[in-house]
C-alpha positions as CSV (number, residue, x, y, z in Angstrom):
1,M,-37.7,8.3,-18.5
2,L,-37.9,12.0,-18.0
3,N,-36.7,14.1,-15.0
4,L,-37.8,17.6,-14.3
5,N,-34.9,20.1,-14.4
6,K,-35.5,23.1,-12.2
7,K,-34.3,26.5,-13.7
8,W,-34.8,29.9,-12.2
9,L,-35.2,32.6,-14.9
10,G,-36.1,36.2,-13.9
11,G,-37.5,35.1,-10.6
12,W,-39.8,32.4,-12.1
13,L,-39.3,28.7,-11.7
14,F,-39.5,26.7,-14.9
15,L,-39.7,22.9,-15.0
16,A,-38.0,21.8,-18.1
17,P,-38.0,18.1,-19.2
18,Q,-34.6,16.5,-19.7
19,L,-33.3,13.0,-20.2
20,A,-32.4,11.0,-17.1
21,W,-28.8,11.3,-18.2
22,S,-27.8,14.9,-18.7
23,A,-26.0,15.9,-21.9
24,D,-23.8,18.1,-19.7
25,L,-20.6,17.1,-17.9
26,N,-21.1,16.2,-14.2
27,T,-18.0,17.1,-12.4
28,G,-19.0,15.2,-9.2
29,N,-19.5,12.0,-11.1
30,T,-16.4,12.5,-13.1
31,A,-14.3,13.0,-9.9
32,W,-15.7,9.8,-8.4
33,V,-15.0,7.7,-11.5
34,L,-11.5,9.2,-11.8
35,T,-10.9,8.1,-8.2
36,S,-12.4,4.7,-8.8
37,T,-10.2,4.2,-11.8
38,A,-7.1,4.8,-9.7
39,L,-8.4,2.4,-7.0
40,V,-9.0,-0.4,-9.5
41,L,-5.6,-0.1,-11.0
42,F,-4.3,0.0,-7.4
43,M,-5.9,-3.5,-7.0
44,T,-3.6,-4.9,-9.7
45,L,-0.5,-2.7,-9.2
46,P,0.4,-3.2,-6.5
47,G,-2.4,-5.1,-4.7
48,L,-2.7,-8.3,-6.7
49,S,1.0,-8.3,-7.5
50,L,1.9,-8.3,-3.8
51,F,-0.8,-10.8,-2.9
52,Y,0.2,-13.3,-5.5
53,G,3.9,-12.5,-5.1
54,G,3.9,-13.4,-1.4
55,L,1.9,-16.6,-2.0
56,V,4.6,-18.2,-4.3
57,R,8.0,-19.5,-3.2
58,S,10.8,-17.0,-2.9
59,K,12.5,-18.2,-6.1
60,N,9.5,-17.2,-8.2
61,V,8.4,-13.9,-6.6
62,L,9.8,-11.6,-9.3
63,S,8.2,-13.7,-12.0
64,V,4.7,-13.1,-10.6
65,L,5.3,-9.4,-10.1
66,M,6.7,-9.2,-13.7
67,Q,3.7,-11.1,-15.1
68,C,1.2,-8.7,-13.4
69,F,3.2,-5.7,-14.6
70,A,3.5,-6.9,-18.2
71,I,-0.1,-7.8,-18.4
72,T,-1.0,-4.3,-17.4
73,C,1.1,-2.9,-20.3
74,V,-0.1,-5.4,-22.9
75,V,-3.8,-5.0,-22.1
76,S,-3.6,-1.2,-22.1
77,L,-2.2,-1.1,-25.6
78,L,-4.7,-3.7,-27.0
79,W,-7.5,-1.8,-25.3
80,L,-6.5,1.3,-27.3
81,M,-6.0,-0.5,-30.5
82,G,-9.5,-1.9,-30.7
83,V,-10.7,-4.0,-27.8
84,Y,-12.5,-1.1,-26.2
85,S,-14.2,-0.3,-29.5
86,L,-15.3,-3.9,-30.1
87,I,-16.9,-4.0,-26.7
88,F,-18.5,-0.6,-26.2
89,D,-19.1,0.7,-29.8
90,N,-22.6,-0.6,-30.0
91,G,-24.4,0.2,-33.2
92,G,-27.7,-1.5,-32.3
93,D,-29.3,-4.8,-33.2
94,A,-26.6,-5.6,-35.8
95,Q,-24.0,-5.7,-33.0
96,K,-25.4,-8.0,-30.3
97,I,-22.5,-10.4,-30.7
98,I,-19.5,-8.0,-31.0
99,G,-19.2,-4.2,-31.2
100,G,-18.1,-1.9,-33.9
101,V,-14.7,-0.5,-35.0
102,S,-15.3,3.2,-35.0
103,K,-13.5,3.7,-31.7
104,M,-10.3,1.9,-32.7
105,F,-7.3,3.9,-31.6
106,M,-9.8,6.6,-30.4
107,L,-8.9,8.9,-33.2
108,D,-11.7,11.3,-32.6
109,L,-11.4,11.4,-28.8
110,G,-11.2,14.8,-27.3
111,T,-11.4,16.1,-23.8
112,A,-15.0,17.3,-24.4
113,N,-16.3,13.9,-25.5
114,L,-18.8,12.4,-23.1
115,A,-19.2,8.6,-22.8
116,T,-22.4,7.5,-24.7
117,G,-25.3,7.6,-22.3
118,Y,-23.3,9.0,-19.4
119,D,-22.4,12.4,-18.0
120,I,-18.6,11.7,-17.6
121,P,-15.9,12.1,-20.2
122,E,-15.2,9.2,-22.5
123,T,-11.5,9.5,-21.5
124,V,-12.5,8.6,-17.9
125,Y,-14.9,5.8,-19.0
126,F,-12.3,4.4,-21.3
127,M,-9.7,4.3,-18.5
128,F,-12.2,2.9,-15.9
129,Q,-13.2,0.0,-18.1
130,M,-9.5,-0.6,-19.0
131,T,-8.6,-1.3,-15.4
132,F,-11.2,-4.1,-15.3
133,A,-9.8,-5.6,-18.5
134,I,-6.3,-5.5,-16.9
135,I,-7.1,-7.3,-13.7
136,T,-9.1,-10.1,-15.3
137,P,-6.2,-11.9,-17.1
138,A,-4.0,-11.0,-14.2
139,L,-6.2,-13.1,-11.9
140,I,-5.5,-16.2,-14.1
141,V,-1.8,-15.8,-13.4
142,G,-2.4,-17.5,-10.0
143,A,-3.4,-20.8,-11.7
144,F,-0.2,-21.3,-13.6
145,A,2.2,-19.5,-11.3
146,E,5.7,-21.0,-10.9
147,R,5.7,-23.0,-14.2
148,M,4.7,-21.1,-17.3
149,K,7.2,-19.5,-19.7
150,F,7.1,-15.7,-19.7
151,S,6.7,-15.6,-23.5
152,A,3.8,-18.0,-23.3
153,M,2.1,-15.9,-20.6
154,L,2.3,-12.8,-22.8
155,W,0.8,-14.6,-25.8
156,F,-1.9,-16.3,-23.8
157,S,-2.9,-13.1,-22.0
158,G,-3.2,-11.0,-25.1
159,L,-5.1,-13.7,-27.1
160,W,-7.4,-14.4,-24.1
161,L,-8.3,-10.8,-23.8
162,I,-9.4,-10.6,-27.4
163,I,-11.0,-14.0,-27.9
164,V,-12.5,-14.6,-24.4
165,Y,-12.9,-11.4,-22.4
166,M,-13.9,-9.1,-25.3
167,P,-17.0,-10.9,-26.5
168,I,-18.3,-11.9,-23.1
169,C,-17.8,-8.3,-21.8
170,H,-19.7,-7.0,-24.9
171,W,-22.6,-9.5,-24.4
172,I,-23.1,-8.3,-20.8
173,W,-21.8,-4.7,-20.5
174,G,-21.6,-3.5,-24.1
175,G,-25.3,-3.9,-25.0
176,G,-25.0,-7.4,-26.3
177,W,-27.6,-10.2,-26.3
178,L,-27.2,-11.2,-22.7
179,A,-27.8,-7.6,-21.6
180,D,-31.0,-7.7,-23.6
181,L,-32.1,-10.8,-21.6
182,G,-31.7,-8.7,-18.4
183,V,-28.7,-10.4,-16.8
184,R,-27.4,-8.5,-13.8
185,D,-23.7,-8.2,-13.3
186,F,-23.0,-4.9,-11.6
187,A,-19.2,-5.0,-11.4
188,G,-17.9,-8.3,-12.9
189,G,-19.1,-11.4,-11.1
190,I,-19.6,-13.1,-14.5
191,V,-17.5,-11.0,-16.8
192,I,-14.5,-11.1,-14.6
193,H,-14.7,-13.7,-11.8
194,V,-16.5,-16.6,-13.5
195,N,-14.6,-15.9,-16.7
196,A,-11.2,-15.8,-15.1
197,G,-12.0,-18.7,-12.7
198,I,-13.0,-21.1,-15.4
199,A,-9.9,-20.1,-17.5
200,A,-7.7,-20.7,-14.4
201,L,-9.1,-24.2,-13.9
202,V,-8.5,-25.1,-17.6
203,S,-5.0,-23.6,-17.4
204,A,-4.1,-25.7,-14.4
205,L,-5.4,-28.8,-16.0
206,V,-3.6,-28.2,-19.3
207,L,-0.2,-27.2,-17.7
208,G,-0.3,-29.9,-15.1
209,H,0.9,-29.6,-11.5
210,R,4.1,-28.1,-10.3
211,K,7.0,-30.5,-9.7
212,G,6.5,-32.0,-6.2
213,F,2.8,-31.3,-6.0
214,P,0.9,-32.5,-3.9
215,T,3.4,-34.3,-1.8
216,T,5.9,-31.4,-1.3
217,A,4.8,-28.5,0.9
218,M,4.8,-25.2,-1.0
219,P,3.8,-22.6,1.6
220,P,3.7,-18.8,0.9
221,H,7.2,-17.4,1.2
222,N,6.2,-14.0,2.6
223,M,2.9,-13.7,4.5
224,T,3.6,-10.0,5.3
225,M,3.6,-9.3,1.6
226,V,0.4,-11.4,1.2
227,V,-1.5,-9.4,3.9
228,T,-0.2,-6.1,2.5
229,G,-1.5,-7.0,-0.9
230,A,-4.8,-8.3,0.5
231,G,-5.3,-4.9,2.3
232,M,-4.8,-3.1,-0.9
233,L,-7.3,-5.3,-2.7
234,W,-9.9,-4.6,0.0
235,V,-9.5,-0.8,-0.3
236,G,-9.2,-1.0,-4.1
237,W,-12.4,-3.0,-4.4
238,F,-14.4,0.1,-3.3
239,G,-13.5,1.6,-6.6
240,F,-14.2,-1.7,-8.3
241,N,-17.8,-2.0,-7.1
242,G,-18.6,1.6,-6.0
243,G,-17.2,3.0,-9.2
244,S,-19.4,0.8,-11.3
245,A,-22.3,3.0,-10.4
246,L,-20.6,5.6,-12.6
247,K,-22.2,8.2,-10.4
248,A,-21.4,9.7,-7.0
249,D,-24.7,9.0,-5.4
250,G,-26.5,6.7,-2.9
251,G,-26.2,3.7,-5.2
252,A,-22.4,4.0,-5.2
253,G,-22.6,4.3,-1.4
254,M,-24.7,1.2,-1.1
255,A,-22.3,-0.7,-3.3
256,I,-19.4,0.2,-1.1
257,L,-21.4,-0.7,2.1
258,V,-22.4,-4.1,0.9
259,T,-18.9,-4.8,-0.4
260,H,-17.3,-4.1,2.9
261,I,-19.9,-6.2,4.8
262,A,-19.4,-9.1,2.5
263,A,-15.6,-8.9,2.8
264,A,-15.8,-8.9,6.6
265,A,-18.3,-11.7,6.7
266,G,-16.4,-13.8,4.3
267,S,-13.2,-13.3,6.3
268,L,-14.7,-14.3,9.6
269,T,-16.6,-17.3,8.2
270,W,-13.5,-18.8,6.5
271,M,-11.5,-18.1,9.7
272,I,-14.0,-19.8,12.0
273,I,-14.4,-22.9,9.8
274,E,-10.6,-23.2,9.5
275,W,-10.2,-22.7,13.3
276,K,-12.7,-25.5,14.1
277,R,-11.2,-27.8,11.5
278,F,-7.5,-27.3,12.1
279,A,-7.5,-26.0,15.7
280,R,-6.0,-22.6,14.8
281,P,-7.0,-19.7,12.7
282,S,-4.5,-18.7,10.0
283,V,-3.6,-15.4,8.5
284,L,-3.7,-16.9,5.1
285,G,-7.3,-18.1,5.8
286,I,-8.7,-14.8,6.9
287,V,-7.3,-12.9,3.9
288,T,-8.5,-15.6,1.5
289,G,-11.9,-15.4,3.0
290,M,-11.9,-11.7,2.4
291,V,-11.1,-12.2,-1.3
292,A,-13.9,-14.8,-1.5
293,G,-16.3,-12.3,0.0
294,L,-15.3,-9.5,-2.3
295,G,-15.4,-11.6,-5.4
296,T,-18.8,-13.1,-4.5
297,I,-20.5,-9.7,-3.7
298,T,-19.2,-8.1,-6.9
299,P,-22.1,-9.0,-9.3
300,A,-24.7,-8.1,-6.6
301,S,-23.1,-5.0,-5.1
302,G,-25.3,-2.5,-7.0
303,F,-28.5,-4.4,-6.5
304,V,-28.7,-5.7,-2.9
305,G,-28.9,-4.2,0.5
306,P,-26.9,-4.8,3.7
307,I,-28.7,-8.1,4.6
308,G,-27.9,-9.4,1.1
309,G,-24.3,-8.4,1.5
310,L,-24.1,-10.2,4.9
311,V,-25.6,-13.4,3.7
312,I,-23.6,-13.4,0.5
313,G,-20.4,-12.9,2.4
314,I,-21.1,-15.8,4.8
315,V,-22.0,-18.1,2.0
316,A,-18.9,-17.1,0.1
317,G,-16.6,-17.8,3.1
318,A,-18.1,-21.3,3.7
319,V,-18.5,-22.5,0.1
320,C,-15.2,-21.2,-1.2
321,F,-13.4,-22.7,1.7
322,Y,-14.8,-26.2,1.0
323,A,-14.3,-25.7,-2.8
324,T,-10.6,-24.9,-2.2
325,Q,-10.2,-28.1,-0.1
326,Y,-12.0,-30.2,-2.7
327,V,-10.0,-28.9,-5.7
328,K,-6.7,-29.3,-3.9
329,R,-7.2,-32.5,-1.9
330,V,-9.8,-34.5,-3.7
331,L,-9.4,-33.6,-7.4
332,V,-5.7,-32.9,-6.8
333,I,-5.7,-30.0,-9.3
334,D,-2.7,-27.6,-8.9
335,D,-4.5,-24.3,-9.3
336,S,-1.6,-22.8,-7.5
337,L,-3.2,-19.8,-5.8
338,D,-6.8,-21.1,-5.8
339,V,-8.2,-18.9,-8.5
340,F,-11.0,-21.2,-9.5
341,P,-12.4,-22.1,-6.0
342,V,-12.2,-18.5,-4.8
343,H,-12.9,-16.4,-7.8
344,G,-14.7,-18.8,-10.1
345,V,-16.9,-20.5,-7.5
346,G,-17.4,-17.2,-5.7
347,G,-18.5,-15.5,-9.0
348,I,-21.0,-18.3,-9.7
349,I,-22.5,-18.1,-6.2
350,G,-22.7,-14.3,-6.2
351,S,-24.2,-14.1,-9.6
352,L,-27.0,-16.6,-8.7
353,L,-27.7,-14.9,-5.4
354,T,-27.9,-11.6,-7.2
355,G,-31.2,-12.8,-8.6
356,V,-32.4,-13.6,-5.1
357,F,-31.3,-10.7,-2.9
358,S,-32.1,-8.0,-5.5
359,A,-35.7,-8.5,-4.5
360,K,-37.1,-5.7,-2.3
361,S,-38.7,-8.3,0.0
362,L,-35.2,-9.5,0.9
363,G,-33.8,-6.0,1.4
364,G,-32.6,-5.5,-2.2
365,L,-33.1,-2.5,-4.5
366,G,-35.7,-4.3,-6.5
367,L,-36.0,-6.5,-9.6
368,N,-37.2,-5.2,-12.9
369,E,-41.0,-4.8,-13.2
370,G,-42.7,-8.1,-13.9
371,V,-39.6,-10.2,-13.2
372,S,-39.7,-12.8,-10.5
373,I,-36.8,-14.1,-8.4
374,I,-37.0,-17.5,-10.2
375,E,-36.9,-15.8,-13.6
376,Q,-34.0,-13.6,-12.7
377,V,-32.0,-16.5,-11.3
378,G,-32.7,-18.4,-14.5
379,V,-31.3,-15.5,-16.6
380,Q,-28.2,-15.4,-14.3
381,A,-27.7,-19.2,-14.6
382,L,-27.9,-18.9,-18.4
383,A,-25.2,-16.2,-18.5
384,I,-23.0,-18.2,-16.2
385,I,-23.3,-21.3,-18.3
386,V,-22.6,-19.4,-21.5
387,T,-19.6,-17.7,-20.0
388,A,-18.2,-20.9,-18.5
389,A,-18.6,-22.8,-21.8
390,W,-17.0,-20.0,-23.9
391,S,-14.2,-19.4,-21.5
392,A,-13.4,-23.1,-21.1
393,L,-13.5,-23.9,-24.8
394,F,-11.4,-21.0,-26.0
395,T,-9.0,-20.9,-23.1
396,Y,-8.2,-24.5,-24.0
397,A,-7.8,-23.7,-27.7
398,I,-5.5,-20.7,-26.9
399,L,-3.3,-22.7,-24.6
400,K,-2.9,-25.5,-27.1
401,A,-2.0,-23.0,-29.8
402,V,0.6,-21.3,-27.6
403,E,2.0,-24.7,-26.6
404,K,2.4,-25.6,-30.3
405,F,4.1,-22.4,-31.4
406,V,5.9,-21.1,-28.3
407,G,5.8,-23.8,-25.6
408,L,3.9,-23.4,-22.3
409,R,6.1,-24.7,-19.5
410,V,9.7,-24.2,-18.5
411,T,11.7,-27.4,-18.2
412,S,11.8,-29.5,-15.0
413,D,15.3,-28.3,-14.1
414,E,14.3,-24.7,-14.8
415,E,11.3,-25.0,-12.5
416,V,13.5,-26.4,-9.7
417,E,16.0,-23.5,-10.1
418,G,13.2,-20.9,-10.1
419,L,11.6,-18.6,-12.7
420,D,13.3,-15.5,-11.4
421,I,16.8,-16.6,-12.4
422,V,15.8,-18.7,-15.4
423,L,13.5,-16.2,-17.1
424,H,14.7,-12.8,-15.8
425,E,18.3,-13.4,-14.4
426,E,17.3,-11.6,-11.3
427,T,16.3,-12.6,-7.7
428,G,13.9,-11.1,-5.3
429,Y,16.2,-11.5,-2.4
430,H,20.0,-11.4,-2.1
431,K,21.8,-13.4,0.5
432,L,24.1,-11.2,2.7
C-alpha cells in the first residue's frame, strides 16, 4: 500500500509515493516504544515480583522475588544468543516453522539499524520484544511457587523459553505459518497468556500440591505488597498493549483505552460476584479481577473498541472467577497463584472474543476484507489449540527431563522450613 508523502520544493508541492512504513527513523514512535519497553520490564521487576511475593507465605517471599529476578537475567542472555534471531529473522517461505540464525548475538547491530518493516531502531525492537519473553516464563512461577528447587526453576525456564515460547512466538509474531492464516494476537493473549497458562497447569500437575493443600489455609502473607504489585502491573500493561502498536498514534491510544476499561470491568465484576457469594468483597478479589481483565483484553487490544473492551472485561471477571473456584475446589489442583484460571482461561476467552469484537458492526476496528466473524473465530480457535497442545506436551517433557537430571522439588522437611532459608540462607523478615 502506498501513501503520498508531501514535500515542498521551491514553493511547489510535490506528492511523492512512499511505502506505508518509512525508511527513515521516526523519533516519536521510537520514544513511545522506548517508554513501553521500560513499562513492560516494570511489570516483571518489580510488578509481578511484588504481586507474587505478597501472595505466598512469608517463609517463601524471597524465593519468589529471586525467581523473577533470575528469570529476567537468564532470558535476556538467551535472547541475545539466538532466541531473538530464531523468532524474528524470517527469510520467507522456508522459515514458517522457525526463523533464521543471522541475528544471533546481533553481531552486525548498530545504532542506525532499523527493525525490518518498521521505523524504529532494531535496538529498541529487540529490547521491547525481550521484555515479553521475560514475563512469560515468570508468569509460570506462580504455579509451582513454594516447592520447586531453584536449580530446577532455572533449567526449566531456559529450556521452556527455547522449546516452547520461541516456536510459538515465531508462528504468530515472526511471520510463521499461523500468521499466514491471519491469527490476531495483538499483544500476547495466545503467545503469552494461553502459552504460560497451559504450562502452569501442567507444572502444577507434575509437581503435585504443596504440603497441607487443600486442608491447610495458605493465605497471602502481605496484601499490601500484593496491591502494590498489582498497581504496577496495571500501569505497566499500558506499555504491554499500547506499545505493541509500535507507533505513537491513535491505534496505541485505543489499545490503552480498551486495556484500562477491561481492567476496571474485570475488577468490579470479580468483586461483585465474590461479594454476593461470600458476603464481603476482598482486596485479593478485586486485584485478581484486574489481572483477569488485563490478560483477557491483551490479544484484542489493538483490534476492538471501547464496547469490546467493556464486554471482554466483564466476561473475564466472571469466567476467570468461576474457573479459579473450579480448579481449586473441584479439581483440587494446586496452581498456587491461579496462573491457569486467570491467565490461561483469560487468554483463551480474549483470543476467541478478538474474532468477534474486531468487527466494525460491534465497535471494532474491522476484520480483514472478506473475512467473517465465524472465520476469524475459527482461526483464533486453531491457534489456541495448537499453542495449548505444543505447550502442554513440551512443558511436560521438559519437567520430566529436569526431574530426572536435577530433581524438581525440595524435600518435605525443606518445604516446611521454607525456601528462603533452605535455598538462599536468607529471610524476608527478621524478628526483632
